[in-house]
N, CA, C and O of each residue as an XYZ file, in Angstrom:
300
protein
N       4.109      5.366      0.701
C       3.632      5.596      1.665
C       2.221      4.928      1.742
O       1.572      5.403      0.809
N       1.629      4.232      2.289
C       0.127      3.767      1.841
C      -0.230      4.290      3.213
O       0.516      4.207      4.189
N      -1.982      5.086      3.206
C      -2.703      5.902      4.005
C      -3.879      5.241      3.815
O      -3.917      4.241      3.098
N      -4.841      5.672      4.366
C      -5.780      5.381      4.692
C      -6.647      6.785      4.519
O      -6.500      7.839      5.136
N      -7.806      6.382      3.252
C      -8.111      7.425      3.064
C      -9.916      7.329      2.831
O     -10.480      7.069      1.768
N     -10.603      7.638      4.231
C     -12.351      6.688      4.369
C     -11.958      5.458      4.409
O     -11.057      5.042      5.137
N     -12.674      4.735      3.549
C     -12.350      3.321      3.662
C     -11.130      2.453      2.898
O     -10.995      1.235      2.785
N     -10.552      3.222      2.564
C      -9.769      2.763      1.422
C      -8.191      3.001      1.860
O      -7.816      3.895      2.619
N      -7.259      1.916      1.163
C      -5.972      1.942      1.422
C      -5.498      2.876     -0.032
O      -6.197      2.784     -1.041
N      -4.662      3.474     -0.020
C      -3.750      4.486     -1.187
C      -2.928      4.578     -0.729
O      -2.702      5.056      0.382
N      -1.676      3.757     -2.117
C      -0.605      4.053     -2.266
C      -0.268      5.262     -2.584
O      -1.198      5.758     -3.220
N       0.816      6.173     -2.433
C       1.201      7.460     -2.799
C       2.731      7.516     -2.363
O       3.483      7.247     -1.426
N       2.698      8.145     -3.907
C       4.468      8.731     -3.935
C       4.779     10.540     -3.111
O       4.859     11.489     -3.892
N       4.864     10.696     -2.196
C       5.005     11.733     -1.946
C       5.532     12.895     -2.324
O       5.230     14.067     -2.100
N       6.551     12.260     -3.068
C       7.391     13.421     -3.697
C       6.553     13.698     -5.392
O       6.969     14.478     -6.249
N       5.502     12.949     -5.487
C       4.794     13.450     -6.809
C       3.862     15.220     -6.854
O       3.278     15.721     -5.892
N       3.973     15.730     -8.021
C       3.291     16.874     -8.270
C       2.355     16.751     -7.510
O       2.392     17.441     -6.491
N       0.896     15.610     -7.776
C      -0.057     15.059     -7.454
C       0.283     13.538     -6.183
O       0.341     12.395     -6.636
N       0.424     13.747     -5.017
C       0.398     12.593     -4.589
C      -1.075     11.734     -4.506
O      -1.162     10.552     -4.838
N      -2.386     12.671     -3.925
C      -3.421     11.883     -4.011
C      -3.998     11.810     -5.062
O      -4.864     10.936     -5.092
N      -3.783     12.731     -6.482
C      -4.333     12.145     -7.766
C      -3.860     10.982     -8.852
O      -4.620     10.309     -9.549
N      -2.509     10.922     -8.818
C      -1.964      9.752     -8.969
C      -1.625      8.323     -7.664
O      -0.863      7.357     -7.684
N      -2.189      8.613     -7.094
C      -2.319      7.055     -6.346
C      -2.963      6.057     -6.648
O      -3.900      6.055     -7.446
N      -2.486      4.985     -5.974
C      -3.107      3.985     -6.712
C      -3.860      3.196     -5.556
O      -3.152      3.077     -4.556
N      -5.045      2.664     -5.455
C      -5.705      2.279     -4.824
C      -5.257      0.241     -4.627
O      -4.808     -0.557     -5.450
N      -5.639      0.085     -3.250
C      -4.785     -1.479     -2.921
C      -6.339     -1.901     -2.387
O      -7.045     -1.329     -1.557
N      -6.608     -3.187     -3.224
C      -7.421     -3.770     -3.201
C      -7.572     -5.471     -2.570
O      -6.938     -6.473     -2.901
N      -8.441     -5.335     -1.764
C      -8.465     -6.585     -1.302
C      -8.383     -8.153     -1.508
O      -9.333     -8.794     -1.958
N      -7.253     -8.685     -1.167
C      -7.477    -10.307     -1.898
C      -6.662    -11.041     -1.173
O      -5.482    -11.307     -1.398
N      -7.585    -11.479      0.037
C      -7.251    -11.943      0.881
C      -6.523    -11.736      1.876
O      -5.681    -10.855      1.703
N      -6.541    -12.384      3.176
C      -5.802    -11.537      4.650
C      -4.365    -11.273      4.530
O      -3.342    -11.885      4.222
N      -4.613    -10.458      4.791
C      -3.335     -9.241      4.828
C      -2.738     -8.738      3.153
O      -1.620     -8.234      3.044
N      -3.499     -8.922      2.125
C      -2.957     -9.254      0.428
C      -3.499     -8.386     -0.228
O      -4.689     -8.518     -0.515
N      -2.876     -7.423     -0.585
C      -3.930     -6.619     -1.849
C      -3.454     -6.505     -2.803
O      -2.331     -6.978     -2.983
N      -3.995     -5.959     -3.601
C      -3.233     -5.967     -5.564
C      -3.336     -4.384     -5.546
O      -4.172     -3.791     -4.864
N      -2.609     -3.895     -6.181
C      -2.486     -2.240     -6.324
C      -2.883     -2.554     -7.898
O      -2.489     -3.254     -8.831
N      -4.163     -1.357     -7.523
C      -5.038     -1.036     -9.098
C      -4.752      0.562     -9.018
O      -5.361      1.403     -8.357
N      -3.417      0.762    -10.068
C      -3.129      2.273    -10.355
C      -4.070      2.842    -11.017
O      -5.045      2.113    -11.198
N      -4.170      4.450    -11.680
C      -4.793      4.969    -11.911
C      -4.463      5.237    -13.957
O      -5.136      5.561    -14.935
N      -3.156      4.882    -13.683
C      -1.989      4.527    -15.424
C      -1.678      2.991    -15.360
O      -1.476      2.336    -14.337
N      -1.679      2.512    -16.763
C      -1.148      1.188    -16.632
C       0.342      0.967    -16.545
O       0.725     -0.198    -16.437
N       1.049      1.745    -16.571
C       2.702      1.986    -16.014
C       3.003      2.055    -14.953
O       4.204      2.152    -14.704
N       2.146      2.037    -14.005
C       2.809      1.960    -12.503
C       2.538      0.376    -11.810
O       2.250      0.048    -10.659
N       2.762     -0.407    -13.024
C       2.994     -2.082    -11.838
C       1.074     -2.086    -11.905
O       0.622     -1.365    -11.016
N       0.425     -2.483    -12.424
C      -0.918     -2.882    -12.393
C      -0.977     -4.260    -11.820
O       0.003     -4.948    -12.104
N      -1.977     -4.879    -11.014
C      -2.216     -6.553    -10.531
C      -0.534     -6.625     -9.443
O       0.032     -7.668     -9.114
N      -0.106     -5.282     -9.118
C       1.038     -5.771     -8.042
C       0.575     -6.382     -6.674
O      -0.505     -5.889     -6.348
N       0.958     -7.125     -5.940
C       0.880     -7.111     -4.776
C       1.582     -7.412     -3.880
O       2.562     -8.156     -3.848
N       0.761     -6.440     -2.600
C       1.360     -6.163     -1.224
C       0.553     -7.016      0.015
O      -0.600     -7.117      0.434
N       1.739     -7.496      0.290
C       1.618     -8.455      1.678
C       1.829     -7.475      3.063
O       2.860     -6.851      3.315
N       0.475     -7.502      3.972
C       1.227     -6.449      5.330
C       1.634     -7.579      6.016
O       1.026     -8.610      5.730
N       2.422     -7.641      6.765
C       3.353     -8.090      7.853
C       2.951     -7.687      9.437
O       3.571     -6.774      9.980
N       2.024     -8.313     10.064
C       1.328     -7.855     11.346
C       2.253     -8.156     12.632
O       2.614     -9.273     13.001
N       2.520     -7.079     13.157
C       3.010     -7.492     14.471
C       1.737     -7.394     16.047
O       1.054     -6.554     16.633
N       2.230     -9.592     16.151
C       0.394    -10.039     16.660
C       0.365     -9.123     18.484
O      -0.559     -9.112     19.298
N       1.937     -8.379     18.597
C       1.248     -7.755     20.157
C       0.597     -6.437     20.025
O      -0.164     -5.994     20.885
N       0.929     -5.767     18.850
C       0.060     -4.370     18.827
C      -0.864     -4.220     17.832
O      -1.390     -3.135     17.585
N      -1.222     -5.752     16.940
C      -2.352     -5.619     16.622
C      -2.235     -4.677     15.377
O      -3.271     -4.596     14.716
N      -1.010     -3.848     14.873
C      -0.750     -3.321     13.983
C      -0.125     -4.013     12.883
O       0.213     -5.145     13.230
N       0.254     -3.648     11.242
C       1.443     -3.833     10.466
C       2.432     -3.610     10.878
O       2.511     -2.553     11.504
N       3.213     -4.140     10.801
C       5.002     -3.705     10.876
C       5.820     -3.753      9.821
O       7.046     -3.676      9.894
N       5.164     -3.884      8.797
C       6.125     -3.682      7.320
C       4.433     -4.480      6.456
O       3.497     -5.225      6.742
N       4.974     -3.653      5.293
C       4.467     -4.237      4.396
C       5.339     -4.998      2.905
O       6.339     -4.344      2.609
N       5.135     -6.022      2.142
C       5.891     -6.319      1.233
C       5.546     -6.536      0.027
O       4.874     -7.457     -0.437
N       6.270     -5.212     -0.723
C       5.954     -5.106     -2.223
C       6.394     -5.972     -3.290
O       7.386     -6.694     -3.193
N       5.816     -5.914     -4.084
C       6.950     -7.273     -4.668
C       7.882     -7.795     -3.644
O       7.504     -8.074     -2.506
N       9.001     -7.915     -4.019
C       9.852     -8.647     -3.496
C      10.233     -7.206     -1.980
O      10.628     -7.662     -0.907
N      10.135     -6.335     -2.050
C      10.742     -5.182     -1.470
C      10.057     -4.589     -0.270
O       9.181     -3.733     -0.390
N      10.648     -5.257      1.403
C       9.707     -5.155      2.431
C      10.058     -3.519      2.799
O      11.151     -2.952      2.772
N       9.029     -3.108      3.070
C       9.070     -1.523      3.632
C       8.731     -1.774      5.295
O       7.748     -2.422      5.652
N       9.525     -1.268      6.077
C       9.256     -0.799      7.099
C       8.086      0.477      7.511
O       8.015      1.628      7.082
N       7.085     -0.372      8.682
C       6.542      1.002      8.969
C       7.158      2.407      9.418
O       8.372      2.295      9.594
N       6.773      3.442      9.608
C       6.980      4.918     10.094
C       6.171      4.927     10.978
O       4.995      4.755     10.657
N       6.573      5.164     12.639
C       5.375      5.521     13.158
C       5.046      7.434     13.212
O       5.851      8.363     13.157
N       4.051      7.434     13.296
C       4.084      9.359     13.708
C       4.823      9.569     14.837
O       4.973     10.711     15.273
């Protein structure tokens, strides 16, 4: 799950005991691309995430994390 906290994007695992504490920051690396900066070296540091946008809605419709596309869940 990717959420915005203040001005940061954070990747969280909602199943974790402390999702925010163990979350990974996503740092911008170009247009629609981010690199993962986890708090531990075991969580794929440097892995890229690319957001795919729906031009009509101007919202991300999916994120491609490694080779895995993850679709957006609307509230």
